[in-house]
NUVEX-560423 format. One record per residue (C-alpha): residue number from 0; residue in one letter; x, y, z. Coordinates in Angstrom, 1 decimal. Example, Ala and Ser with C-alpha at 12.3 -4.5 7.8 and 13.67 -1.06 7.14 Angstrom:
residues 2
{0, 'a', {12.3, -4.5, 7.8}}
{1, 's', {13.7, -1.1, 7.1}}
END
This chain:
residues 321
{0, 'x', {82.6, 56.6, 151.4}}
{1, 'x', {83.6, 59.7, 153.4}}
{2, 'x', {81.5, 62.8, 154.0}}
{3, 'x', {83.1, 64.6, 151.1}}
{4, 'x', {82.3, 61.8, 148.7}}
{5, 'x', {78.8, 61.5, 150.0}}
{6, 'x', {78.3, 65.3, 149.4}}
{7, 'x', {79.7, 65.1, 145.9}}
{8, 'x', {77.4, 62.1, 145.1}}
{9, 'x', {74.4, 63.9, 146.5}}
{10, 'x', {75.2, 67.0, 144.4}}
{11, 'x', {75.7, 64.9, 141.3}}
{12, 'x', {72.3, 63.2, 141.8}}
{13, 'x', {70.6, 66.5, 142.4}}
{14, 'x', {72.2, 67.9, 139.2}}
{15, 'x', {71.0, 64.9, 137.2}}
{16, 'x', {67.5, 65.2, 138.6}}
{17, 'x', {67.5, 68.9, 137.9}}
{18, 'x', {68.7, 68.4, 134.3}}
{19, 'x', {66.2, 65.7, 133.5}}
{20, 'x', {63.4, 66.7, 131.1}}
{21, 'x', {60.3, 64.6, 130.7}}
{22, 'x', {58.9, 63.5, 127.4}}
{23, 'x', {56.2, 66.2, 127.7}}
{24, 'x', {58.8, 68.9, 128.2}}
{25, 'x', {61.1, 67.6, 125.4}}
{26, 'x', {58.2, 67.7, 122.9}}
{27, 'x', {56.5, 70.9, 124.1}}
{28, 'x', {53.4, 69.4, 125.5}}
{29, 'x', {51.7, 71.0, 128.5}}
{30, 'x', {51.2, 68.5, 131.4}}
{31, 'x', {47.6, 69.6, 132.0}}
{32, 'x', {46.8, 69.0, 128.3}}
{33, 'x', {48.2, 65.5, 128.3}}
{34, 'x', {46.3, 64.8, 131.5}}
{35, 'x', {43.0, 66.0, 130.0}}
{36, 'x', {43.5, 63.9, 126.9}}
{37, 'x', {44.3, 60.8, 129.0}}
{38, 'x', {41.1, 61.4, 131.1}}
{39, 'x', {39.0, 61.3, 127.9}}
{40, 'x', {40.9, 58.3, 126.5}}
{41, 'x', {40.9, 56.3, 129.7}}
{42, 'x', {37.2, 56.9, 130.2}}
{43, 'x', {36.2, 55.6, 126.8}}
{44, 'x', {38.6, 52.7, 126.9}}
{45, 'x', {37.4, 51.7, 130.3}}
{46, 'x', {33.7, 51.9, 129.3}}
{47, 'x', {34.3, 50.0, 126.1}}
{48, 'x', {36.3, 47.2, 127.8}}
{49, 'x', {33.8, 47.0, 130.7}}
{50, 'x', {30.8, 46.6, 128.3}}
{51, 'x', {32.5, 44.1, 126.0}}
{52, 'x', {33.6, 41.9, 128.9}}
{53, 'x', {30.1, 42.0, 130.5}}
{54, 'x', {28.5, 41.1, 127.2}}
{55, 'x', {30.9, 38.2, 126.6}}
{56, 'x', {30.3, 36.9, 130.1}}
{57, 'x', {26.5, 37.0, 129.7}}
{58, 'x', {26.8, 35.4, 126.3}}
{59, 'x', {28.9, 32.6, 127.8}}
{60, 'x', {26.4, 32.1, 130.7}}
{61, 'x', {23.1, 32.2, 128.9}}
{62, 'x', {23.5, 33.4, 125.3}}
{63, 'x', {22.6, 36.9, 124.1}}
{64, 'x', {20.4, 38.7, 121.7}}
{65, 'x', {21.6, 40.9, 118.8}}
{66, 'x', {18.9, 43.4, 119.7}}
{67, 'x', {20.5, 46.4, 121.6}}
{68, 'x', {17.4, 46.9, 123.8}}
{69, 'x', {17.5, 43.2, 124.8}}
{70, 'x', {21.2, 43.5, 125.5}}
{71, 'x', {20.6, 46.5, 127.8}}
{72, 'x', {17.9, 44.5, 129.7}}
{73, 'x', {20.3, 41.5, 130.1}}
{74, 'x', {23.0, 43.8, 131.4}}
{75, 'x', {20.5, 45.2, 134.0}}
{76, 'x', {19.6, 41.6, 135.1}}
{77, 'x', {23.2, 40.4, 135.4}}
{78, 'x', {24.7, 43.2, 137.4}}
{79, 'x', {27.2, 40.8, 139.0}}
{80, 'x', {28.7, 40.2, 135.6}}
{81, 'x', {28.6, 44.0, 134.8}}
{82, 'x', {30.6, 44.6, 138.0}}
{83, 'x', {33.2, 42.1, 136.8}}
{84, 'x', {33.5, 43.9, 133.5}}
{85, 'x', {33.6, 47.3, 135.3}}
{86, 'x', {36.3, 46.3, 137.7}}
{87, 'x', {38.4, 44.7, 134.9}}
{88, 'x', {38.1, 47.9, 132.8}}
{89, 'x', {39.1, 50.1, 135.8}}
{90, 'x', {42.1, 48.0, 136.6}}
{91, 'x', {43.3, 47.8, 133.0}}
{92, 'x', {42.8, 51.5, 132.0}}
{93, 'x', {42.3, 53.7, 135.1}}
{94, 'x', {44.9, 51.9, 137.0}}
{95, 'x', {47.6, 50.1, 135.0}}
{96, 'x', {47.5, 52.2, 131.8}}
{97, 'x', {47.6, 55.4, 133.9}}
{98, 'x', {50.8, 54.0, 135.6}}
{99, 'x', {52.4, 53.6, 132.2}}
{100, 'x', {51.1, 56.9, 130.8}}
{101, 'x', {52.6, 58.7, 133.7}}
{102, 'x', {56.0, 57.9, 132.2}}
{103, 'x', {55.4, 60.8, 129.7}}
{104, 'x', {55.7, 63.3, 132.7}}
{105, 'x', {58.6, 61.9, 134.7}}
{106, 'x', {61.5, 59.5, 134.8}}
{107, 'x', {61.0, 55.8, 135.3}}
{108, 'x', {62.4, 55.9, 138.8}}
{109, 'x', {60.3, 59.0, 139.6}}
{110, 'x', {57.0, 57.6, 138.6}}
{111, 'x', {56.1, 56.3, 142.1}}
{112, 'x', {56.9, 59.6, 143.6}}
{113, 'x', {55.0, 61.5, 140.9}}
{114, 'x', {51.8, 59.5, 141.7}}
{115, 'x', {52.5, 59.9, 145.5}}
{116, 'x', {52.6, 56.1, 146.0}}
{117, 'x', {54.7, 56.6, 149.1}}
{118, 'x', {54.4, 56.2, 152.8}}
{119, 'x', {55.5, 59.1, 155.0}}
{120, 'x', {56.5, 58.6, 158.6}}
{121, 'x', {53.1, 59.9, 159.7}}
{122, 'x', {50.9, 58.4, 156.9}}
{123, 'x', {49.2, 55.8, 159.1}}
{124, 'x', {48.4, 58.5, 161.7}}
{125, 'x', {46.9, 60.6, 158.9}}
{126, 'x', {44.9, 57.7, 157.7}}
{127, 'x', {43.3, 57.5, 161.1}}
{128, 'x', {42.5, 61.2, 160.9}}
{129, 'x', {41.1, 60.6, 157.4}}
{130, 'x', {38.7, 57.9, 158.6}}
{131, 'x', {37.3, 60.3, 161.2}}
{132, 'x', {37.1, 63.1, 158.6}}
{133, 'x', {35.2, 61.1, 155.9}}
{134, 'x', {32.6, 59.9, 158.5}}
{135, 'x', {32.1, 63.4, 160.0}}
{136, 'x', {31.7, 65.0, 156.6}}
{137, 'x', {28.8, 62.8, 155.4}}
{138, 'x', {26.0, 65.1, 156.6}}
{139, 'x', {27.7, 67.9, 154.6}}
{140, 'x', {27.8, 65.7, 151.5}}
{141, 'x', {24.1, 64.9, 152.1}}
{142, 'x', {23.4, 68.6, 152.3}}
{143, 'x', {25.2, 69.2, 149.0}}
{144, 'x', {23.2, 66.4, 147.4}}
{145, 'x', {20.1, 68.2, 148.6}}
{146, 'x', {21.2, 71.5, 147.1}}
{147, 'x', {22.0, 69.6, 143.8}}
{148, 'x', {18.4, 68.3, 143.8}}
{149, 'x', {17.2, 71.9, 143.6}}
{150, 'x', {18.9, 72.3, 140.3}}
{151, 'x', {17.0, 71.0, 137.2}}
{152, 'x', {19.0, 68.8, 134.9}}
{153, 'x', {18.1, 67.6, 131.3}}
{154, 'x', {15.8, 64.6, 131.3}}
{155, 'x', {18.3, 62.4, 129.4}}
{156, 'x', {20.8, 62.6, 132.3}}
{157, 'x', {18.2, 62.2, 135.1}}
{158, 'x', {16.7, 59.2, 133.3}}
{159, 'x', {20.1, 57.5, 132.9}}
{160, 'x', {20.9, 58.1, 136.6}}
{161, 'x', {17.4, 56.8, 137.7}}
{162, 'x', {17.9, 53.6, 135.6}}
{163, 'x', {21.4, 53.1, 137.2}}
{164, 'x', {20.1, 53.6, 140.7}}
{165, 'x', {17.1, 51.3, 140.1}}
{166, 'x', {19.5, 48.5, 138.9}}
{167, 'x', {21.8, 49.0, 141.9}}
{168, 'x', {18.9, 49.1, 144.4}}
{169, 'x', {17.5, 45.9, 143.0}}
{170, 'x', {20.9, 44.3, 143.2}}
{171, 'x', {21.6, 45.4, 146.8}}
{172, 'x', {18.1, 44.4, 148.0}}
{173, 'x', {18.6, 41.0, 146.5}}
{174, 'x', {21.0, 38.2, 147.4}}
{175, 'x', {24.6, 39.1, 146.9}}
{176, 'x', {28.0, 38.6, 148.6}}
{177, 'x', {28.7, 41.8, 150.5}}
{178, 'x', {32.5, 41.2, 150.4}}
{179, 'x', {32.4, 40.7, 146.6}}
{180, 'x', {30.3, 43.8, 146.2}}
{181, 'x', {32.7, 45.8, 148.4}}
{182, 'x', {35.5, 44.7, 146.2}}
{183, 'x', {33.8, 45.9, 143.0}}
{184, 'x', {32.2, 49.0, 144.2}}
{185, 'x', {34.6, 50.2, 146.9}}
{186, 'x', {38.1, 48.7, 146.7}}
{187, 'x', {38.7, 48.7, 142.9}}
{188, 'x', {37.4, 52.3, 142.4}}
{189, 'x', {39.3, 53.5, 145.5}}
{190, 'x', {42.6, 52.2, 144.0}}
{191, 'x', {42.1, 52.8, 140.3}}
{192, 'x', {40.1, 56.1, 140.4}}
{193, 'x', {42.5, 57.6, 142.9}}
{194, 'x', {45.5, 56.5, 140.8}}
{195, 'x', {44.0, 58.4, 137.9}}
{196, 'x', {42.6, 61.5, 139.5}}
{197, 'x', {44.6, 62.1, 142.7}}
{198, 'x', {47.7, 60.5, 141.5}}
{199, 'x', {48.2, 61.4, 137.9}}
{200, 'x', {45.7, 64.1, 137.0}}
{201, 'x', {46.2, 66.2, 140.1}}
{202, 'x', {50.0, 66.0, 139.8}}
{203, 'x', {50.0, 66.9, 136.1}}
{204, 'x', {47.7, 69.9, 136.7}}
{205, 'x', {49.8, 70.9, 139.7}}
{206, 'x', {52.9, 71.0, 137.5}}
{207, 'x', {51.1, 73.3, 135.1}}
{208, 'x', {48.9, 75.5, 137.3}}
{209, 'x', {49.9, 75.1, 141.0}}
{210, 'x', {48.3, 73.1, 143.8}}
{211, 'x', {45.0, 74.9, 144.4}}
{212, 'x', {43.8, 74.9, 140.7}}
{213, 'x', {44.9, 71.3, 140.6}}
{214, 'x', {42.7, 70.4, 143.6}}
{215, 'x', {39.7, 72.2, 142.2}}
{216, 'x', {39.8, 71.1, 138.6}}
{217, 'x', {40.8, 67.5, 139.3}}
{218, 'x', {37.8, 67.4, 141.7}}
{219, 'x', {35.4, 68.8, 139.1}}
{220, 'x', {36.6, 66.4, 136.5}}
{221, 'x', {36.2, 63.6, 139.0}}
{222, 'x', {32.5, 64.6, 139.4}}
{223, 'x', {31.9, 64.9, 135.7}}
{224, 'x', {33.5, 61.4, 135.2}}
{225, 'x', {30.5, 59.8, 136.9}}
{226, 'x', {28.0, 61.3, 134.4}}
{227, 'x', {25.6, 62.1, 137.2}}
{228, 'x', {24.6, 65.8, 136.9}}
{229, 'x', {22.1, 65.5, 139.7}}
{230, 'x', {25.0, 64.4, 142.0}}
{231, 'x', {27.7, 66.6, 140.4}}
{232, 'x', {28.1, 68.9, 143.4}}
{233, 'x', {28.7, 66.3, 146.1}}
{234, 'x', {30.8, 64.1, 143.8}}
{235, 'x', {33.0, 67.1, 142.8}}
{236, 'x', {33.3, 68.2, 146.5}}
{237, 'x', {34.4, 64.7, 147.5}}
{238, 'x', {37.0, 64.8, 144.7}}
{239, 'x', {38.4, 68.0, 145.9}}
{240, 'x', {38.4, 66.7, 149.5}}
{241, 'x', {40.4, 63.6, 148.3}}
{242, 'x', {42.8, 65.8, 146.4}}
{243, 'x', {43.3, 68.0, 149.5}}
{244, 'x', {44.0, 64.9, 151.6}}
{245, 'x', {46.6, 63.8, 149.0}}
{246, 'x', {48.3, 67.1, 149.0}}
{247, 'x', {48.4, 67.7, 152.8}}
{248, 'x', {49.5, 64.1, 153.6}}
{249, 'x', {51.9, 63.9, 150.7}}
{250, 'x', {50.6, 60.4, 150.0}}
{251, 'x', {47.7, 59.0, 147.9}}
{252, 'x', {47.0, 56.3, 150.5}}
{253, 'x', {44.7, 58.5, 152.8}}
{254, 'x', {42.6, 59.4, 149.8}}
{255, 'x', {42.3, 55.7, 148.8}}
{256, 'x', {41.1, 54.9, 152.3}}
{257, 'x', {38.6, 57.8, 152.3}}
{258, 'x', {37.3, 56.7, 148.9}}
{259, 'x', {36.9, 53.1, 150.1}}
{260, 'x', {35.0, 54.1, 153.3}}
{261, 'x', {32.7, 56.5, 151.3}}
{262, 'x', {31.8, 53.8, 148.7}}
{263, 'x', {31.8, 51.0, 151.2}}
{264, 'x', {29.5, 52.8, 153.5}}
{265, 'x', {27.0, 53.3, 150.6}}
{266, 'x', {27.2, 49.5, 149.9}}
{267, 'x', {26.5, 48.6, 153.5}}
{268, 'x', {23.7, 51.2, 153.8}}
{269, 'x', {22.1, 49.9, 150.6}}
{270, 'x', {22.3, 46.3, 151.7}}
{271, 'x', {21.1, 46.6, 155.3}}
{272, 'x', {19.1, 49.9, 155.2}}
{273, 'x', {17.8, 50.1, 151.7}}
{274, 'x', {14.8, 52.2, 152.5}}
{275, 'x', {17.0, 55.0, 153.9}}
{276, 'x', {19.8, 54.6, 151.3}}
{277, 'x', {17.5, 54.8, 148.3}}
{278, 'x', {15.0, 57.3, 149.5}}
{279, 'x', {14.6, 59.8, 146.6}}
{280, 'x', {16.5, 63.1, 147.1}}
{281, 'x', {14.0, 65.9, 146.7}}
{282, 'x', {13.9, 69.6, 147.7}}
{283, 'x', {11.7, 68.5, 150.6}}
{284, 'x', {14.2, 66.0, 152.0}}
{285, 'x', {16.7, 68.4, 153.5}}
{286, 'x', {19.0, 66.8, 156.1}}
{287, 'x', {18.8, 67.9, 159.8}}
{288, 'x', {20.4, 71.3, 160.1}}
{289, 'x', {22.1, 70.4, 163.4}}
{290, 'x', {23.8, 67.4, 161.7}}
{291, 'x', {25.0, 69.5, 158.9}}
{292, 'x', {26.4, 72.2, 161.2}}
{293, 'x', {28.1, 69.6, 163.5}}
{294, 'x', {29.6, 67.8, 160.5}}
{295, 'x', {30.8, 71.1, 159.0}}
{296, 'x', {32.5, 72.1, 162.3}}
{297, 'x', {34.2, 68.8, 162.9}}
{298, 'x', {35.3, 68.2, 159.3}}
{299, 'x', {36.4, 71.9, 159.0}}
{300, 'x', {38.6, 71.6, 162.1}}
{301, 'x', {40.2, 68.4, 160.7}}
{302, 'x', {40.8, 70.1, 157.3}}
{303, 'x', {42.4, 73.0, 159.2}}
{304, 'x', {44.5, 70.6, 161.3}}
{305, 'x', {45.8, 68.8, 158.2}}
{306, 'x', {46.7, 72.1, 156.6}}
{307, 'x', {48.7, 73.2, 159.6}}
{308, 'x', {50.5, 69.9, 159.8}}
{309, 'x', {51.4, 70.1, 156.1}}
{310, 'x', {52.8, 73.6, 156.5}}
{311, 'x', {54.9, 72.6, 159.6}}
{312, 'x', {56.3, 69.6, 157.8}}
{313, 'x', {57.0, 71.5, 154.6}}
{314, 'x', {58.9, 74.2, 156.5}}
{315, 'x', {61.1, 71.6, 158.2}}
{316, 'x', {62.1, 69.7, 155.1}}
{317, 'x', {62.5, 70.4, 151.4}}
{318, 'x', {60.3, 67.7, 149.9}}
{319, 'x', {58.9, 67.4, 146.3}}
{320, 'x', {55.1, 68.1, 146.9}}
END
């Protein structure tokens, strides 16, 4: 094929891509509205599947009562089986179902790019920077959690969160396979939750509203998804940070790595240093100010660096971001 033929083929492919209209566009649905509907649907489907699978596994292992209160106690005592149900539900609905649902917004061949499942030439370098960022930002996240502790929340939410934390603390203090726990608590959420929020939701919101509203609102929804009002500020902030990483690196992989390190670090702390990991966050337990300032300076510089790198790269090539 000569240069003229190559140019003609390129122009033809560009014309086809330009003319393509997604299912959402053809039927008059806003991308952000479909994304919001899917967040709600995926959440309930995931929770339902996770609960049913856990109950079935417990029933197979030891039998189960028909009393809801007894079922709740059995779930708390069999957290390893709950983790299996949780991971299965995440994989099925937050991961795989989101992959198929994305088809409403893009062509079959464009789905991978829509979700940013791609490796750029500098992705591995950016992953190294991401690891340094997520470690350095931890004192800032701790400080945000302390601020969140100053805000009163309804008892129903604080009681639910306290119960969850007590179950997790009991599990991590007991005998468990760390590798298996890392799989359920760190690896599966890092892949599946990032696919949903930084892959699908962020892109859909970006198509409707632009990149900065997409970063902010996808982060807030990520925080709300965990149903922990007393941790909403740090969770939403992490969600925004993961979204920012995805945008500046043009790949979802750095956010997945950051998510894994954040969750995995919590598992290791809860396993080997449970007294520190599970100390109650109160208005009196403010983190050391020097650590917060140092973490803010280092992480702020990295955020600034990633932004400059993104601008330089975007100005040198016309990529779909």
